C-alpha positions as CSV (number, residue, x, y, z in Angstrom):
1,X,370.2,138.4,156.0
2,X,373.2,136.7,154.1
3,X,372.4,134.6,151.1
4,X,373.0,130.9,151.9
5,X,372.8,127.7,149.9
6,X,370.0,126.3,151.9
7,X,367.9,129.3,151.1
8,X,368.7,128.9,147.4
9,X,367.7,125.2,147.5
10,X,364.6,126.1,149.3
11,X,363.7,128.9,146.9
12,X,364.0,126.8,143.7
13,X,362.7,123.4,144.9
14,X,360.2,121.8,142.6
15,X,356.6,121.7,143.8
16,X,355.5,118.3,145.1
17,X,352.3,116.8,143.6
18,X,349.2,116.8,145.7
19,X,346.8,114.0,146.3
20,X,344.8,115.1,143.2
21,X,347.8,114.8,140.9
22,X,348.4,118.6,140.6
23,X,351.5,120.2,141.9
24,X,351.0,122.0,145.2
25,X,352.0,125.6,145.4
26,X,355.3,126.2,147.0
27,X,355.0,128.0,150.3
28,X,357.0,130.8,149.0
29,X,354.3,131.4,146.2
30,X,351.6,132.1,148.8
31,X,351.4,135.8,149.6
32,X,352.3,136.5,153.2
33,X,349.5,138.1,155.2
34,X,350.0,141.7,156.2
35,X,351.4,142.1,159.6
36,X,348.7,142.8,162.2
37,X,348.2,146.5,162.9
38,X,349.7,147.6,159.5
39,X,346.9,148.8,156.9
40,X,347.6,149.1,153.2
41,X,348.5,152.6,152.1
42,X,345.5,154.5,150.5
43,X,347.5,155.5,147.4
44,X,348.3,151.9,146.8
45,X,344.5,151.0,147.1
46,X,343.5,153.7,144.6
47,X,346.2,152.8,142.1
48,X,345.2,149.1,142.4
49,X,341.5,150.1,141.7
50,X,342.4,152.2,138.7
51,X,344.8,149.9,137.0
52,X,343.8,146.4,138.2
53,X,340.0,146.5,137.9
54,X,337.6,147.0,135.0
55,X,335.5,149.8,136.5
56,X,338.6,151.7,137.5
57,X,340.0,151.5,134.0
58,X,336.8,152.8,132.5
59,X,336.8,155.7,135.0
60,X,340.4,156.4,134.2
61,X,339.7,156.5,130.5
62,X,336.7,158.8,131.0
63,X,338.9,161.2,133.1
64,X,341.6,161.2,130.5
65,X,339.1,161.9,127.7
66,X,337.5,164.7,129.8
67,X,340.9,166.3,130.3
68,X,341.6,166.2,126.6
69,X,338.2,167.7,125.9
70,X,339.0,170.7,128.2
71,X,342.0,171.7,126.1
72,X,341.1,170.4,122.6
73,X,338.2,171.7,120.6
74,X,338.1,168.8,118.1
75,X,338.0,166.4,121.1
76,X,335.1,168.4,122.5
77,X,333.2,168.2,119.2
78,X,333.6,164.4,119.2
79,X,333.0,163.7,122.9
80,X,330.2,166.4,123.4
81,X,327.3,164.3,121.9
82,X,328.5,161.2,123.7
83,X,328.6,163.1,127.0
84,X,325.2,164.7,126.5
85,X,323.7,161.3,125.6
86,X,325.2,159.7,128.7
87,X,324.2,162.4,131.1
88,X,320.7,163.1,129.8
89,X,321.2,165.7,127.1
90,X,318.6,165.9,124.4
91,X,320.5,166.6,121.2
92,X,324.0,166.2,119.9
93,X,324.1,169.9,119.1
94,X,324.5,172.9,121.2
95,X,321.2,173.4,123.1
96,X,318.9,176.2,121.9
97,X,316.8,178.7,124.0
98,X,313.8,176.3,124.1
99,X,315.6,173.1,125.0
100,X,315.8,171.8,128.5
101,X,318.9,172.0,130.6
102,X,320.4,169.4,132.9
103,X,318.5,170.8,135.9
104,X,315.4,172.4,134.4
105,X,312.6,171.4,132.1
106,X,312.1,173.1,128.7
107,X,310.4,176.4,129.1
108,X,306.9,177.0,127.8
109,X,306.8,178.3,124.2
110,X,303.9,180.6,123.4
111,X,301.7,179.1,120.7
112,X,301.3,182.5,119.0
113,X,305.1,183.0,118.7
114,X,306.3,182.7,115.1
115,X,308.7,179.9,114.3
116,X,312.0,181.2,112.8
117,X,313.8,179.2,110.2
118,X,316.1,176.6,111.7
119,X,314.8,177.1,115.2
120,X,313.8,174.0,117.0
121,X,312.0,173.2,120.2
122,X,311.0,170.0,121.9
123,X,307.4,168.8,121.5
124,X,307.5,165.5,123.4
125,X,307.4,164.9,127.1
126,X,310.8,163.1,126.9
127,X,312.3,166.1,125.1
128,X,311.0,168.5,127.7
129,X,312.3,166.6,130.7
130,X,315.3,167.9,132.7
131,X,318.6,166.3,131.8
132,X,319.2,164.6,135.1
133,X,315.9,162.7,134.7
134,X,316.8,161.5,131.3
135,X,320.2,160.5,132.6
136,X,318.6,158.5,135.4
137,X,316.3,156.7,132.9
138,X,319.2,155.8,130.6
139,X,321.5,154.5,133.3
140,X,318.5,152.6,134.7
141,X,318.1,151.0,131.3
142,X,321.8,150.0,131.2
143,X,321.5,148.6,134.7
144,X,318.4,146.6,133.8
145,X,320.2,145.1,130.8
146,X,323.2,144.1,132.9
147,X,320.9,142.6,135.6
148,X,319.0,140.7,132.8
149,X,322.2,139.1,131.7
150,X,323.7,138.5,135.1
151,X,320.5,137.4,137.0
152,X,317.8,136.7,134.4
153,X,315.3,134.8,136.6
154,X,315.2,137.4,139.4
155,X,315.1,140.2,136.9
156,X,312.2,138.7,135.0
157,X,310.2,138.2,138.2
158,X,310.9,141.8,139.3
159,X,310.0,143.0,135.8
160,X,306.6,141.2,136.0
161,X,305.8,142.7,139.4
162,X,306.7,146.2,138.2
163,X,304.7,145.8,135.0
164,X,301.6,144.6,136.9
165,X,301.9,147.5,139.3
166,X,302.3,150.1,136.5
167,X,299.4,148.6,134.5
168,X,297.2,148.6,137.6
169,X,298.1,152.2,138.5
170,X,297.5,153.3,134.9
171,X,294.2,151.4,134.8
172,X,293.1,153.0,138.1
173,X,294.1,156.4,136.7
174,X,292.2,155.9,133.5
175,X,289.1,154.7,135.4
176,X,289.4,157.6,137.8
177,X,289.6,160.1,135.0
178,X,286.6,158.5,133.4
179,X,284.6,158.9,136.6
180,X,285.9,162.4,137.0
181,X,284.8,163.4,133.5
182,X,281.4,161.8,134.0
183,X,280.8,163.4,137.4
184,X,282.4,166.8,136.9
185,X,283.4,167.0,133.2
186,X,281.1,169.9,132.4
187,X,282.4,171.9,135.3
188,X,286.1,171.0,134.6
189,X,285.8,172.3,131.0
190,X,284.5,175.6,132.2
191,X,286.8,176.0,135.2
192,X,289.9,175.1,133.0
193,X,289.1,178.1,130.8
194,X,288.7,180.4,133.7
195,X,291.9,179.3,135.5
196,X,294.1,178.8,132.4
197,X,294.4,175.1,133.0
198,X,293.5,174.0,129.5
199,X,296.7,171.9,129.0
200,X,296.5,170.3,132.5
201,X,295.1,166.9,133.4
202,X,291.9,167.7,135.3
203,X,292.8,164.9,137.8
204,X,295.8,167.0,138.9
205,X,293.7,170.0,140.0
206,X,290.2,168.6,140.7
207,X,289.9,166.1,143.6
208,X,286.6,164.1,143.8
209,X,285.7,161.1,146.0
210,X,286.9,157.7,144.9
211,X,284.8,155.6,142.6
212,X,282.5,153.1,144.3
213,X,280.3,150.3,143.2
214,X,276.7,151.2,144.3
215,X,273.4,149.5,143.7
216,X,271.1,151.6,141.4
217,X,267.4,150.7,142.0
218,X,265.3,149.8,139.0
219,X,261.8,151.3,139.0
220,X,259.2,148.6,138.2
221,X,255.9,149.7,136.7
222,X,253.1,149.6,139.2
223,X,251.0,147.5,136.8
224,X,253.6,144.8,136.8
225,X,253.7,144.8,140.6
226,X,249.9,144.5,140.8
227,X,250.0,141.6,138.4
228,X,252.7,139.8,140.5
229,X,250.7,140.4,143.7
230,X,247.7,138.5,142.2
231,X,249.8,135.3,141.7
232,X,248.9,132.5,144.1
233,X,251.4,131.7,146.8
234,X,254.3,133.5,145.3
235,X,252.7,136.8,144.8
236,X,254.0,138.6,147.9
237,X,257.5,137.2,147.5
238,X,257.7,138.1,143.8
239,X,256.5,141.6,144.5
240,X,259.3,142.2,147.0
241,X,261.8,140.7,144.6
242,X,260.7,143.0,141.9
243,X,260.8,146.0,144.2
244,X,264.3,145.1,145.3
245,X,265.7,144.9,141.7
246,X,268.9,146.9,141.4
247,X,272.0,146.9,139.1
248,X,275.6,147.5,140.2
249,X,277.0,150.8,138.9
250,X,280.5,152.2,139.2
251,X,280.2,155.9,140.0
252,X,281.7,158.8,141.9
253,X,279.5,159.1,145.1
254,X,278.9,162.8,144.9
255,X,275.6,162.3,146.6
256,X,277.1,161.0,149.8
257,X,276.6,163.2,152.9
258,X,280.4,163.6,153.4
259,X,281.3,164.1,149.7
260,X,283.8,166.8,149.0
261,X,285.2,168.3,145.8
262,X,288.5,170.3,145.9
263,X,289.9,172.6,143.3
264,X,293.6,173.4,143.5
265,X,294.7,176.9,142.7
266,X,298.1,178.3,141.7
267,X,299.7,180.6,144.2
268,X,299.6,183.4,141.5
269,X,295.8,183.4,141.4
270,X,294.7,186.1,143.8
271,X,291.8,187.6,141.9
272,X,288.8,187.3,144.3
273,X,286.3,187.9,141.5
274,X,287.9,185.0,139.5
275,X,287.8,182.7,142.5
276,X,284.2,183.5,143.2
277,X,283.3,182.9,139.6
278,X,284.9,179.5,139.7
279,X,283.0,178.7,143.0
280,X,279.7,179.8,141.4
281,X,280.4,177.7,138.4
282,X,280.9,174.7,140.6
283,X,277.7,175.3,142.5
284,X,275.8,175.5,139.2
285,X,277.4,172.6,137.3
286,X,278.3,170.0,139.8
287,X,275.6,167.3,140.1
288,X,274.0,165.9,143.2
289,X,273.6,169.4,144.7
290,X,273.0,171.5,146.7
291,X,276.7,172.5,147.4
292,X,278.4,175.1,149.4
293,X,281.8,176.6,148.6
294,X,284.6,177.8,150.8
295,X,288.0,179.2,149.8
296,X,291.0,178.1,152.0
297,X,293.7,180.7,151.3
298,X,296.6,179.0,153.0
299,X,295.9,175.6,151.3
300,X,295.2,177.3,147.9
301,X,292.0,175.2,147.5
302,X,288.4,175.9,146.8
303,X,286.4,173.2,148.7
304,X,282.8,172.3,147.9
305,X,280.7,170.3,150.4
306,X,277.1,169.5,150.9
307,X,275.2,171.6,153.4
308,X,274.3,169.8,156.6
309,X,272.1,166.8,155.7
310,X,269.7,164.6,157.6
311,X,271.2,161.9,159.9
312,X,271.9,158.5,158.3
313,X,269.4,156.7,160.6
314,X,266.4,157.9,162.7
315,X,264.6,155.8,165.3
316,X,261.1,156.4,166.5
317,X,261.3,155.6,170.2
318,X,259.5,156.4,173.4
319,X,260.9,159.8,173.5
320,X,259.4,160.8,170.1
321,X,256.1,159.0,171.0
322,X,255.7,161.2,174.2
323,X,257.2,164.4,172.9
324,X,254.6,165.1,170.2
325,X,250.8,165.2,170.4
326,X,248.6,162.9,168.4
327,X,248.1,165.5,165.6
328,X,251.8,166.2,165.2
329,X,253.2,163.0,163.8
330,X,257.1,162.8,163.9
331,X,257.9,161.0,160.7
332,X,261.7,161.7,160.4
333,X,264.5,164.2,160.8
334,X,265.9,166.8,158.5
335,X,269.2,168.6,158.9
336,X,267.7,170.7,161.6
337,X,265.9,168.1,163.6
338,X,262.5,166.3,163.8
339,X,260.0,166.9,161.1
340,X,256.3,166.4,161.9
341,X,253.0,166.2,160.0
342,X,250.9,169.1,161.3
343,X,247.6,167.3,160.8
344,X,245.4,169.8,162.6
345,X,247.2,173.0,161.8
346,X,248.0,172.6,158.1
347,X,247.8,169.2,156.4
348,X,245.1,166.7,157.7
349,X,245.7,164.3,154.9
350,X,249.0,162.8,153.7
351,X,250.2,160.9,150.6
352,X,253.4,158.9,150.3
353,X,254.9,157.8,147.0
354,X,257.7,155.2,147.3
355,X,258.7,152.1,145.3
356,X,258.6,148.7,147.0
357,X,261.4,148.3,149.5
358,X,261.8,152.0,150.0
359,X,260.0,152.4,153.4
360,X,256.2,152.7,152.8
361,X,255.3,150.0,155.4
362,X,257.9,151.3,157.8
363,X,256.5,154.9,157.5
364,X,253.0,153.6,158.0
365,X,254.1,151.7,161.1
366,X,255.5,154.9,162.6
367,X,252.3,156.8,161.7
368,X,250.0,154.1,163.2
369,X,252.2,153.6,166.3
370,X,252.1,157.4,167.0
371,X,248.4,158.0,166.3
372,X,247.1,154.8,167.9
373,X,249.7,155.0,170.7
374,X,248.5,158.5,171.7
375,X,244.8,157.6,171.9
376,X,243.6,157.5,168.3
377,X,241.5,154.9,166.5
378,X,243.0,153.6,163.2
379,X,241.3,151.9,160.2
380,X,243.8,150.2,157.8
381,X,243.1,149.1,154.3
382,X,245.8,146.6,153.5
383,X,245.7,145.1,149.9
384,X,249.1,143.3,150.5
385,X,247.9,141.5,153.6
386,X,251.4,141.8,155.2
387,X,253.2,144.1,157.4
388,X,250.4,145.7,159.4
389,X,248.8,142.4,160.4
390,X,252.1,141.2,161.9
391,X,252.5,144.5,163.8
392,X,249.0,145.5,164.8
393,X,246.9,142.4,164.4
394,X,244.2,141.9,167.1
395,X,244.6,145.3,168.7
396,X,241.4,146.9,169.8
397,X,242.3,150.4,168.6
398,X,243.5,149.3,165.1
399,X,241.1,147.7,162.6
400,X,242.8,146.0,159.6
401,X,240.9,145.0,156.5
402,X,242.6,142.9,153.7
403,X,239.5,142.1,151.5
404,X,237.6,144.2,149.1
405,X,234.4,144.0,151.2
406,X,236.5,145.0,154.2
407,X,238.0,148.1,152.5
408,X,234.5,149.2,151.5
409,X,233.3,148.7,155.1
410,X,236.2,150.8,156.4
411,X,235.4,153.7,154.0
412,X,231.7,153.6,154.8
413,X,232.4,153.3,158.5
414,X,234.8,156.3,158.4
415,X,232.3,158.3,156.4
416,X,229.3,157.5,158.6
417,X,231.3,158.5,161.7
418,X,232.3,161.8,160.1
419,X,228.7,162.5,159.1
420,X,227.4,161.8,162.6
421,X,230.0,164.1,164.1
422,X,228.9,166.8,161.7
423,X,225.4,166.5,162.9
424,X,226.6,167.3,166.4
425,X,228.9,170.1,165.2
426,X,226.1,171.7,163.3
427,X,224.0,171.8,166.5
428,X,226.9,173.0,168.6
429,X,229.3,175.1,166.4
430,X,231.6,175.7,169.3
431,X,232.8,172.1,169.1
432,X,234.5,172.9,165.7
433,X,237.2,175.0,167.4
434,X,238.6,172.0,169.2
435,X,236.9,168.8,168.0
436,X,239.6,166.6,169.7
437,X,238.2,167.6,173.1
438,X,234.9,165.9,172.2
439,X,235.7,163.3,169.6
440,X,238.3,160.6,169.5
441,X,240.7,161.3,166.5
442,X,240.2,158.7,163.7
443,X,242.7,157.8,161.0
444,X,242.1,156.0,157.8
445,X,245.3,154.4,156.3
446,X,245.2,153.0,152.8
447,X,248.3,151.1,151.5
448,X,248.9,150.4,147.8
449,X,246.5,153.2,146.8
450,X,246.9,152.6,143.1
451,X,246.0,148.9,143.4
452,X,243.2,149.7,145.9
453,X,241.6,152.1,143.4
454,X,241.9,149.7,140.5
455,X,240.2,146.9,142.6
456,X,237.4,149.3,143.6
457,X,236.8,150.3,140.0
458,X,236.8,146.7,138.8
459,X,234.3,145.8,141.5
460,X,232.1,148.7,140.6
461,X,232.1,147.6,136.9
462,X,231.2,144.1,137.9
463,X,228.2,145.5,139.7
464,X,227.0,146.9,136.3
465,X,227.5,150.4,137.6
466,X,229.0,153.4,135.7
467,X,230.8,156.6,136.8
468,X,232.8,157.1,139.9
469,X,232.4,154.1,142.4
470,X,230.5,155.0,145.5
471,X,233.4,154.1,147.9
472,X,235.7,156.5,146.0
473,X,233.0,159.2,146.1
474,X,232.7,158.8,149.9
475,X,236.5,159.0,150.1
476,X,236.5,162.4,148.3
477,X,233.9,163.7,150.8
478,X,236.0,162.4,153.7
479,X,239.0,164.4,152.3
480,X,236.9,167.6,152.1
481,X,235.3,167.4,155.5
482,X,237.5,165.2,157.7
483,X,239.6,167.9,159.4
484,X,236.8,169.7,161.2
485,X,235.7,166.3,162.7
486,X,239.2,165.2,163.8
487,X,239.4,162.6,161.1
488,X,242.5,162.2,159.0
489,X,243.7,160.1,156.1
490,X,247.0,158.6,154.9
491,X,247.5,157.1,151.4
492,X,250.6,155.2,150.3
493,X,251.4,154.3,146.7
494,X,254.2,153.1,144.4
495,X,254.0,156.2,142.2
496,X,251.7,159.2,142.4
497,X,249.2,159.2,139.6
498,X,245.4,159.7,138.9
499,X,244.6,156.3,140.5
500,X,246.0,157.8,143.8
501,X,244.5,161.3,143.6
502,X,241.4,160.6,141.4
503,X,241.5,164.3,140.3
504,X,243.3,167.6,140.9
505,X,241.0,168.4,143.8
506,X,241.9,165.1,145.5
507,X,245.6,166.0,145.1
508,X,245.1,169.5,146.5
509,X,243.5,168.0,149.6
510,X,246.6,166.0,150.4
511,X,249.0,168.8,151.1
512,X,251.5,166.7,153.1
513,X,253.4,164.8,150.4
514,X,256.4,162.5,150.6
515,X,258.5,161.1,147.8
516,X,261.0,158.3,148.5
517,X,263.2,156.2,146.2
518,X,263.1,156.4,142.4
519,X,260.4,158.7,141.1
520,X,259.2,159.2,137.6
521,X,259.0,162.7,136.3
522,X,255.2,162.5,136.1
523,X,255.0,161.2,139.7
524,X,257.2,164.2,140.8
525,X,255.0,166.6,139.0
526,X,251.9,165.1,140.6
527,X,253.4,165.6,144.0
528,X,255.2,168.9,143.6
529,X,253.9,170.8,140.6
530,X,255.9,173.8,139.7
531,X,259.0,172.7,141.6
532,X,262.1,171.4,139.8
533,X,262.8,167.8,140.5
534,X,265.2,167.3,143.4
535,X,267.0,164.1,143.7
536,X,267.4,162.8,147.2
537,X,270.1,160.4,148.2
538,X,269.4,156.9,146.9
539,X,269.2,155.3,150.3
540,X,266.4,153.5,152.0
541,X,264.5,156.0,154.2
542,X,265.8,159.1,152.5
543,X,262.9,161.1,151.1
544,X,261.6,164.6,150.0
545,X,259.0,166.0,152.3
546,X,256.6,168.7,151.1
547,X,254.3,170.6,153.6
548,X,252.2,172.8,151.4
549,X,252.9,173.5,147.7
550,X,256.3,175.2,148.0
551,X,258.1,173.9,151.1
552,X,260.2,170.8,150.0
553,X,263.0,169.5,152.1
554,X,265.1,166.3,152.4
555,X,264.4,164.1,155.4
556,X,265.5,160.7,156.7
557,X,262.3,158.8,157.5
558,X,262.1,157.3,161.0
559,X,262.2,153.5,161.6
560,X,260.5,151.6,164.3
561,X,260.7,147.9,165.1
562,X,257.6,145.7,165.0
563,X,257.8,145.1,168.7
564,X,258.1,148.8,169.6
565,X,255.3,149.7,167.2
566,X,252.9,147.2,168.7
567,X,253.9,148.1,172.3
568,X,253.1,151.8,171.6
569,X,249.8,151.0,170.0
570,X,248.8,148.7,172.9
571,X,249.6,151.4,175.4
572,X,247.4,153.7,173.3
573,X,244.3,151.6,174.0
574,X,244.5,152.5,177.7
575,X,245.2,156.2,176.9
576,X,242.1,156.2,174.6
577,X,239.9,154.8,177.4
578,X,241.0,157.5,179.8
579,X,240.7,160.3,177.3
580,X,237.3,159.0,176.0
581,X,236.0,159.1,179.6
582,X,237.0,162.7,179.8
583,X,235.4,163.4,176.4
584,X,232.1,161.9,177.6
585,X,232.2,164.1,180.7
586,X,233.0,167.2,178.6
587,X,230.4,166.5,176.0
588,X,227.7,165.7,178.6
589,X,228.5,168.9,180.5
590,X,228.5,170.9,177.2
591,X,225.1,169.5,176.1
592,X,223.5,169.8,179.6
593,X,223.1,166.0,179.9
594,X,224.9,163.1,181.5
595,X,225.9,159.6,180.6
596,X,225.1,156.9,183.0
597,X,228.2,155.4,184.6
598,X,229.3,152.0,183.4
599,X,227.9,152.1,179.9
600,X,231.3,152.2,178.2
601,X,232.9,149.4,180.3
602,X,234.1,146.5,178.2
603,X,234.4,148.5,175.0
604,X,238.2,148.3,174.8
605,X,238.6,152.0,175.4
606,X,236.2,153.0,172.7
607,X,233.2,155.4,173.1
608,X,229.7,153.9,173.3
609,X,227.6,154.3,170.1
610,X,225.0,156.5,171.9
611,X,227.5,159.2,172.7
612,X,227.1,161.9,170.0
613,X,230.0,161.8,167.6
614,X,231.3,158.5,168.8
615,X,229.3,156.2,166.6
616,X,231.2,153.6,164.7
617,X,228.8,153.6,161.7
618,X,226.7,156.7,162.2
619,X,223.4,154.9,162.3
620,X,222.9,155.3,166.0
621,X,222.4,159.0,165.6
622,X,218.7,158.6,166.3
623,X,219.5,157.7,169.9
624,X,219.4,160.6,172.3
625,X,220.8,161.1,175.8
626,X,217.4,161.1,177.3
627,X,216.1,157.8,175.9
628,X,219.3,155.7,175.9
629,X,218.9,152.3,177.4
630,X,221.3,149.4,178.2
631,X,220.4,147.7,174.9
632,X,221.9,150.7,173.2
633,X,225.4,149.8,174.4
634,X,226.1,146.3,173.1
635,X,229.2,145.2,175.1
636,X,230.1,142.2,172.9
637,X,228.9,143.5,169.5
638,X,232.3,142.9,168.0
639,X,233.1,146.4,167.0
640,X,236.4,146.5,168.8
641,X,239.4,145.2,167.1
642,X,239.0,143.8,163.5
643,X,235.4,142.8,163.7
644,X,232.6,144.4,161.7
645,X,230.8,147.3,163.3
646,X,227.1,147.5,162.7
647,X,226.1,148.7,166.1
648,X,222.4,149.3,165.3
649,X,222.1,145.8,163.9
650,X,223.7,144.3,166.9
651,X,221.4,146.3,169.3
652,X,218.3,145.0,167.6
653,X,219.6,141.5,166.9
654,X,216.8,139.7,168.7
655,X,214.2,141.3,166.4
656,X,214.6,138.4,163.9
657,X,215.4,134.8,164.1
658,X,218.7,134.2,162.2
659,X,218.3,130.5,162.2
660,X,215.6,130.8,159.5
661,X,217.2,132.9,156.8
662,X,220.6,134.1,158.1
663,X,219.7,137.7,157.6
664,X,219.4,140.4,160.3
665,X,218.7,143.9,159.3
666,X,220.2,143.3,155.9
667,X,223.4,141.8,157.3
668,X,224.4,138.2,156.3
669,X,225.0,136.1,159.4
670,X,226.5,132.6,159.4
671,X,225.1,130.2,162.0
672,X,227.1,127.1,163.0
673,X,230.6,125.7,162.5
674,X,229.7,123.7,159.4
675,X,228.1,126.7,157.7
676,X,231.2,128.8,158.5
677,X,233.5,126.2,157.1
678,X,231.5,125.9,153.9
679,X,231.5,129.7,153.4
680,X,235.3,129.7,153.7
681,X,235.8,126.6,151.5
682,X,237.7,124.5,154.1
683,X,236.9,121.4,156.1
684,X,235.2,121.6,159.5
685,X,238.2,120.1,161.2
686,X,240.6,122.7,159.7
687,X,238.1,125.5,160.6
688,X,238.0,124.4,164.3
689,X,241.8,124.1,164.5
690,X,242.3,127.5,163.1
691,X,239.6,128.9,165.4
692,X,241.4,127.5,168.4
693,X,244.6,129.1,167.4
694,X,243.1,132.5,166.8
695,X,239.7,133.8,167.9
696,X,237.2,135.3,165.4
697,X,236.3,138.9,166.1
698,X,232.6,139.6,166.4
699,X,231.7,136.0,167.3
700,X,228.4,135.6,169.2
701,X,225.9,132.8,169.9
702,X,222.4,132.0,168.7
703,X,221.1,129.4,171.1
704,X,223.7,126.5,171.2
705,X,225.5,127.5,168.0
706,X,228.1,130.2,167.3
707,X,227.3,132.9,164.8
708,X,229.4,135.3,162.8
709,X,228.9,138.0,160.2
710,X,230.1,136.8,156.8
711,X,232.5,139.8,156.5
712,X,234.1,138.9,159.9
713,X,234.7,135.3,158.7
714,X,236.2,136.4,155.4
715,X,238.6,138.9,157.1
716,X,239.5,136.3,159.7
717,X,240.4,133.8,157.0
718,X,242.4,136.4,155.0
719,X,244.4,137.5,158.1
720,X,244.7,134.3,160.1
721,X,247.9,133.0,158.6
722,X,249.7,136.2,159.3
723,X,248.1,138.1,162.1
724,X,248.8,137.9,165.9
725,X,251.8,138.0,168.1
726,X,253.1,134.5,167.2
727,X,253.8,135.6,163.6
728,X,255.6,138.8,164.5
729,X,258.8,139.0,162.5
730,X,260.8,141.9,161.2
731,X,259.6,143.1,157.8
C-alpha cells in the first residue's frame, strides 16, 4: 500500500484523554488479533518461553552451564557439587563404593569389615537413601517455601493437617510396637536371631491383631463378698457390683478365637528345618495358647492360629433337654460339640468355681432345668436368696431353702432319704445295678458353698459344740454313698478352697470340676492338682471343664432363659409322676408285693412315703407293704414344693393337741394368724396381705385356725419378696 499523508497523520496523532484523565491508547498501539485459523509457530512459542519468561531463562542458563560442564573440567568441578545437591546426591565429592547412587540405596557394609584410612560410608538413614528420593525431598522443601510465601494461609492449614496426620500415624505405630513387644516380644527376640532380622523393626515382619481396649475383671476376695452380702437392703446389689468390677486395659487380643499371628519370610529362606524351628519357637513362646502353625509357601508366611475353639454362645433348649438323659447333664459345648456331666458313669458330684458375674447361677439353672425337667427331685440351698427363687419358686419338684435352718433341713432330708434307700438296697442288692429304675433321682444343689460352710460352722459354734458340724459330717457321708442310691450333689463357690471341699477326700469325691473367670493359683491347684494352669478366654461363660483328674478342656457354658428353665422344670413334674408310677410297679413286682391304687394321688408327682426308698425324711422306714394304711399317705402334709417334710410327724399329727403347747413330735407348730405374725415380726395386717399374694407351703388347720411349722413360715418370709412367677425377671 502506498504511503499517504492521511496515514501519517493517523499514525502520529496524539492520544486523547479518557474519562479518568489518562490518555487512551491509540488504536494502532493495541496488538491486532491473530487471524482466525492461523496458529503461532512452535519455534516462536519456545523462543518466547526461553527469553521472555523467568522459568525459561533459568532453564536456558542451566542448559548452558551443563554444556560447559561437558567440555570443561574446571566447570565440572565447580558445578558437580551443585548438581548433586540439587538432584539428591549425598556428598560434594566423587561417590565411594559404599555410597548410594541416584537409583539405589547404599549397600550393606559388613560390621566385621575393617575400615581403611580415608574410607567413608553413610551411617544415617538420609545418607543411605537413593538419590532420587533425596531430590524429591529437597525440591518438595523448595516448593513448600515458595507456597508459604505465595499462599501463607492455605499452606499453614495444609501443614497443620499433615502434622496431625503424621503425629497420629507415628503415635499409632509407637503404641502398636509397644503392644507387639508386650504380646510377642520374647518370641520376636528369638525369631530375629534365627531369621537374621536383628536390624529390622519387628512390626515389619510380625503381624499381630490390632490393639483393643478390653475390660479385665478384678477378682474380689470371697470374704469381702460375704461381708457385703450381710449388709441390710444393699447386700445383694453391692455383691453384684463387686463381682462386676473390671478395669479397661489396652492389649493385643491374642486370646480371641479368631486371633492370628503372621511371620513374614524372605524369599531366600528355604531351609525347612529353620522354618520348623521358628514355628516351634512361636508355639512355645506366644502367650494365650494353644497355637497351631502352618507354612504358606507362596505367601512366604508362617501363620499361627488357635485350634478350633468352643462356640461364642451356647443355648440350652428343648433339643438339649430331650437329647440327654437325666444323668447326662449337657452343661456346654467344646470345640467338638456338647459336653455332659456323666453323673452315673463317672462323676456323681460336681463343683463349680466362678467369681460373681461369671455364670454360676446360669450354670445351676441349666443343671436344675435338666435334672428336674427329666423327672428328678431337686433340693436347693440358696444363701443369696436370688436367682433360683425367681426361676423355680413354688414348683413341686424343686425345694429351695434360703435360711440356715432350711439348709440343715435339706441336708438331713437328703441324708435320711439316702439311708432309707440303702436299707432297701442291702436287702435287695440287685437294685444297686440300676437304682434309677426303683428310686427317683435326687439332686442337692448348694450355692455359695464357702459362705454356706462358714455359716454352718458359726452356727455350730454358737450351739457350744466343737469339731466338725453335724450337717457337714452328713454332707461328707452323702458324697461317699450317694451314687449307688441315685443321689447327686452340685456345689458352687467363688473360689475353690477348704471351705468348699472340707478336706482332700471331699475334693476327690467331686471329680467333675469347672473353673470359670479369674482363678487364683491356689484355687486352680485345688481343682486340678498336678496340671499346669490353663487360662481360658476372659469371657462370661467360658470355662475349663475337668472330668476326672487329668482330662481338662475349654468349654462355653450353656445359657438358659428364666422362662425356659421354669418351663422345663414344670414339665418335669408330670414326667416324674409317670416315672414314679412305673417305679412303684417295678418295685412292688420285685419285692413280691403291691401298692394299693390311688395312694400317690395328689402328691405332685412324688412317691408316697411308704414306698421303700421314696421316703422324704427316712423315718417312715418302719412302714411295710403289708401294714400300710391310708394314714400313712398324708396327701396334704406339705412335703411337696418348698414346705417342710416330716412325713411321720404329719401322719401322727392327731396324737397330740397343738393348741396347748405348739409341739408335735418334737416339731414346733405355730397356731393362728396372730402367732404367725408375731413369729415373723410383722403386723397381722401385713401378714394376711402377704399370705393372700403367695400361699404358704405346708399350711394346715387345727380346728378353726390355720397352723404352720415354724420352718415353713421362716422360709416363706425369706422367699416371699422374690419367689413366684410375678417376680420373674432376667438375672
